[in-house]
Structure formats: C-alpha cells, structure tokens
N, C-alpha and C positions, 0 to 999 in steps of 0.2 A: 802109330800111323797118322798121317796128315794128308789132306787132299789139297792139291794145288789148284790155281785158278783154271787150268786147262783140264782138270778132272783126274790128273795122274795122282796115284798114291805115292807118297814118299815114305819109305821105310827101309829096313835092313837090306832088302833085296835090291834097292837102288844104289847101294854102295858096293865097291869092289870087296871081295871077301878078305883081302889083305887089310883094308881099312877097318873092317869089322873085327878082325883078329887083334889088331893093335888096340882098338877100343875096348875089347874084352879084357886084354891084359892091363890097360890103364885102370879100368874099374877095379880089377883085382889088386893093383898097387894101392889105390885109394882106400879100399877096404882094409888092407893090411895097416896102412898108416892110421886110420881111424881106430882100428882094433887096438893098436899099441899105444897111441897117444890119447885117445878119447877126445871129447869136446873141450872147449874153453881156452885154447891157446891162441897165440897170435897167428895171423894168416901166413906170415913169413916162415914160421916153424913148420907149418904143414907143407909149404912149398919146398922147403929143404928136404923134408922127409919123402915126399912123393917123387921128387927128382932123384933122390938116392935110390928108391925102389925101382924106378923106371930105368935108370942107368945100370943098376944091378941086373935087370932083366935083359940088358943089351939094346935098349931102345935109344934112338937119337932124340935128344930133347934140347930145345932152345929155351933158355930162361929170359924173361923180360925182353922178348923179341920185338924189334921195331917193324912196323908195317906202315907204309906211306898212306897218307890221307889225300885222296885226289878230289878236287872240286872243279867240275867243268873242265877237266883235262889239266888242271894246274895242281901241282903238288903243294899242299899247304904246310904240312909238317908230318912228323911220324907219330903214330900212336903206339904205346907199349902194350903188348899182350903178355899175360902171365907166363904161359907155356905154349909151345908148339911141339907136338910129338910126331916124329916121323914125317914131317912136312905134310901132314894130313888132318891132324886133330888139334883144335885150339882148346886149351883148358883155362878156365877162369876160376880162380880159387877165392873163397870167402870164408870168414869166420865171424858171422854176424847172427843176430837173434833170429831173423827170418828172411828168406829170399823174397824179393818183390818182383813185380813184372818188369821193372826197369833193369834188373840184373839180367833177365832173359833177353831183353831188347839190346842191352850192351853187348852180350855175347854174339847175338845175331849180327850186329854192326861189325864186330871184330871179324866174324866169319866172312862177311861180304868184303871188308877191306883186304883181307888176306887171300880171298878167293879159295878158301879151303872148305871141304864138304861137311865137316862134322865138328861140333863143339860140345864140350862137357862143362857144366857148371856144378861145382862142388862147394857146398857149405858144410864145413867140418864142425860147426858149432851146433850139432844136433845129437840126440842120443843114439839114433840109428841112421847110418849114412844115407840110406835110400830116401829118407825124408828130406835130405838136403842135396839131392842129385837131380839134375835135369839134362836131357840130351836134346840137342838142337841140330837140325839139318839146314844146310845152305843149298837150296835148290838151284842157285845161280852159279855154283862152282863148276866150271868146265875148263879143261877136261879134268875128270876126277883123278887125283894122284894115286899111284900104287906104291905104298911104302916098301922099303927094302927089308925091313925087319920081319923075321919069321919067329913064331912062338916056338920055344923049346919045351921039353918036359918039365924043366925047372921053373918055367914062368906061368904054368897053368894055375888057375885060382885054387883048384883042389889040392895042389901040392904044397900050399903055403901052410 
C-alpha cells in the first residue's frame, strides 16, 4: 500500500479484479521460469521463457512494444518497453546483480508513457524470485483497462 498526495491509498482494491487476475497469473509464470531456469542467464532468455509461459496460459503479450514519448504535446520518439500484458501491465525484465532505485523509476516512467495502471519489475538474477520483484502502481492511469483474459484452471499458480 502507498498513500497518494490526496491521502488515497493505492493498493489491490484500486485496480479492477481482471487486472489483478492477470497480475497473479504473470507472477505465476515468472515463478515457473525462475524455478526451471534459475539465476545467471541473459535477460533475453528470461524474456523468451516468460513470453512462452504467458502465451501458453492464453494471455495477450506484446514484446518490445513501442510507446510514444510526448514532450509538451510534441512526439519526440518512441520508447521500447520489454513486455505489455493484456494491455494493462508493463513488465520490465532484468538479469543483474541488484535492482536499484533507477530501475523502479524507469518502470514508473514507462507506466506513465503507456498510461497503464500496473508494472512488474523482475530481476531473475537472484536465488529467490521474490527478492528480485517489485510491483508499481501508476495512479495517473485513467481509465483503468479491463483485460479480456480470464484465468482458467490450468493457469493457476497451484496447478503448475
């Protein structure tokens, strides 16, 4: 939970349940990838594997997605985002020694550029994936999207 300037709490209850369901499934996919591959590989390998898992679960995933950068109403160029899942979650992947504050700031900038509500930062170069995971909300995202994807019995984390 995080408090905004106007005193509102930002947490799971502020997002549509459909976005939370997608987020839960994405985390399950990342856990599966880390469990199978472990730490120490190149970022691109983890990207290939997590995309495989998400597509296998029936999710809509855009890789290396372009998002326009606007400055005072002018389009400067496009910024490439690692992954966008169900047009509602931005995923930034890393395989580095340790996440830094700049990585969190980078993902927040990507969320604001794309106007999406939720971002996941995964660093796969850790022994336990939770140590390399951060969840970031974009309180500026309006209106919040409602993904079309629905979890099935085969996509639950416990069934893996």
